[in-house]
C-alpha positions as CSV (number, residue, x, y, z in Angstrom):
1,A,23.5,-10.8,7.4
2,P,19.5,-10.4,6.5
3,V,18.5,-9.2,3.4
4,C,14.7,-7.8,2.7
5,S,12.1,-10.5,1.6
6,P,11.1,-10.0,-2.1
7,G,7.5,-9.0,-3.0
8,Q,6.8,-7.0,-0.5
9,V,4.2,-3.8,-0.8
10,T,6.7,-0.8,-0.8
11,S,4.4,2.4,-1.4
12,Y,1.7,3.5,0.6
13,A,-0.8,5.8,-0.3
14,V,-2.5,7.1,3.2
15,E,-4.4,10.5,4.1
16,R,-3.8,12.8,6.9
17,Y,-4.9,10.9,10.3
18,E,-5.1,7.4,8.5
19,D,-3.0,4.3,9.9
20,A,-1.0,2.7,7.5
21,E,0.4,-0.7,8.1
22,V,3.6,-1.3,7.2
23,T,5.4,-4.6,7.1
24,C,8.8,-5.4,6.9
25,S,10.2,-8.8,6.2
26,V,13.1,-10.1,6.0
27,E,15.0,-13.3,5.2
28,A,18.0,-14.2,7.6
29,N,19.8,-17.0,8.6
30,P,20.3,-17.6,11.6
31,V,17.3,-15.7,11.7
32,Q,17.0,-11.6,12.8
33,K,17.2,-10.6,16.6
34,S,15.9,-7.2,16.0
35,F,14.8,-4.3,13.9
36,Q,15.1,-0.4,13.9
37,W,13.0,1.7,11.9
38,T,13.9,5.2,10.3
39,F,11.8,7.9,8.8
40,N,13.6,10.3,6.4
41,N,11.3,13.3,4.7
42,T,12.8,16.2,2.7
43,A,14.1,17.9,6.1
44,D,15.2,15.2,8.5
45,A,15.8,11.9,9.5
46,I,14.3,10.5,12.6
47,D,15.2,7.5,14.3
48,V,11.5,5.5,15.3
49,P,11.3,4.9,18.7
50,R,11.2,1.2,19.5
51,G,8.0,1.2,20.8
52,R,6.4,1.9,17.9
53,F,6.7,-1.1,15.8
54,T,7.5,-4.6,16.5
55,S,11.1,-5.6,16.9
56,S,11.7,-9.2,18.1
57,S,9.2,-10.6,15.5
58,N,9.6,-11.1,11.6
59,P,7.8,-9.2,9.9
60,S,8.3,-6.0,11.7
61,V,4.9,-4.0,11.7
62,I,4.8,-0.2,12.2
63,T,1.6,1.7,12.5
64,Y,2.5,4.6,10.7
65,T,0.3,7.8,11.2
66,P,0.9,11.0,8.8
67,M,-0.1,14.3,10.3
68,T,1.1,17.1,8.1
69,S,2.8,17.5,4.9
70,L,6.2,16.8,6.7
71,D,4.9,13.5,7.5
72,Y,5.1,12.2,3.6
73,G,8.3,10.6,3.2
74,T,10.6,7.1,3.4
75,L,10.1,4.6,6.0
76,L,13.8,2.6,6.2
77,C,13.6,-1.1,8.1
78,W,16.9,-2.5,9.3
79,A,17.3,-6.2,10.8
80,F,20.2,-7.7,12.8
81,N,21.4,-10.9,13.5
82,E,24.4,-12.8,15.0
83,I,26.0,-12.4,11.7
84,G,25.2,-8.4,11.5
85,T,23.4,-5.5,10.2
86,Q,21.6,-5.7,6.8
87,R,23.4,-3.9,4.5
88,E,20.5,-2.0,2.5
89,P,17.5,-1.3,3.8
90,C,13.9,-2.5,3.0
91,V,12.6,1.3,1.6
92,F,8.8,2.2,2.2
93,H,7.3,5.2,0.5
94,I,4.7,6.8,2.2
95,V,2.8,8.9,-0.2
96,P,-0.5,11.3,0.0
97,A,-3.6,9.3,-1.5
98,G,-4.6,10.9,-4.4
99,K,-7.6,10.8,-6.9
100,P,-8.8,7.5,-7.8
101,E,-8.5,6.7,-11.4
102,P,-11.5,5.3,-13.6
103,P,-12.2,1.7,-14.2
104,W,-10.9,0.5,-17.6
105,N,-10.9,-2.3,-20.0
106,C,-14.3,-2.5,-20.3
107,T,-16.1,-5.3,-21.8
108,V,-19.6,-6.4,-21.7
109,S,-21.0,-10.2,-22.3
110,G,-24.3,-12.1,-21.7
111,V,-26.2,-9.8,-23.2
112,S,-30.1,-10.9,-23.0
113,R,-33.6,-9.0,-23.0
114,T,-33.6,-8.7,-19.0
115,S,-29.7,-9.1,-17.6
116,V,-26.5,-8.0,-19.3
117,R,-22.6,-8.7,-17.5
118,V,-20.1,-6.1,-17.5
119,G,-16.6,-6.4,-16.4
120,C,-13.9,-3.8,-15.6
121,E,-9.9,-3.4,-14.2
122,A,-10.0,-1.0,-11.5
123,G,-7.5,1.4,-12.1
124,N,-5.1,2.8,-9.0
125,S,-7.4,3.2,-6.0
126,G,-4.8,6.3,-5.1
127,G,-4.7,4.6,-1.7
128,L,-8.1,5.0,-0.6
129,P,-11.0,2.0,-0.6
130,Q,-12.8,2.0,-3.6
131,H,-16.4,1.5,-4.3
132,F,-18.1,1.1,-7.8
133,L,-21.3,2.0,-9.2
134,L,-23.2,0.9,-12.5
135,Q,-26.2,2.7,-13.5
136,A,-28.0,1.2,-16.3
137,T,-31.2,3.0,-18.1
138,S,-34.0,1.4,-20.7
139,L,-34.1,3.1,-23.7
140,H,-37.5,2.2,-25.2
141,H,-37.6,2.5,-29.4
142,H,-41.0,3.0,-30.9
143,H,-41.3,2.5,-34.1
144,Q,-44.2,3.9,-36.5
145,G,-45.3,2.3,-39.4
């Protein structure tokens, strides 16, 4: 029976009305014939209609768009082949996009009179695209003798 491919993205931080392209990849021999998706939240478990995702190709991709707070939860994906149904579903968490973390582990190198190189590691994006701005100012020191 099919099993989830290792190394998949399993958590998607998404704003309301924003599309998340969730990809479910499986390893199957013989190859998978079809997929099924289910959405779980605190209140419900709902089978996702077939037209909302790619069913026969591997990976299966669903475009998921949360509209209300109840649309955050867990997407489960199962594959089927001639051997049978996948025992454990692939699990994907749909969480609200949050406030990004600041950059960290910044280093300064290549300092000269006219330039400096600054390198930082990005903190968690909170699920949204990040853009960074470095502002530099010149401080002139005047020495009186």
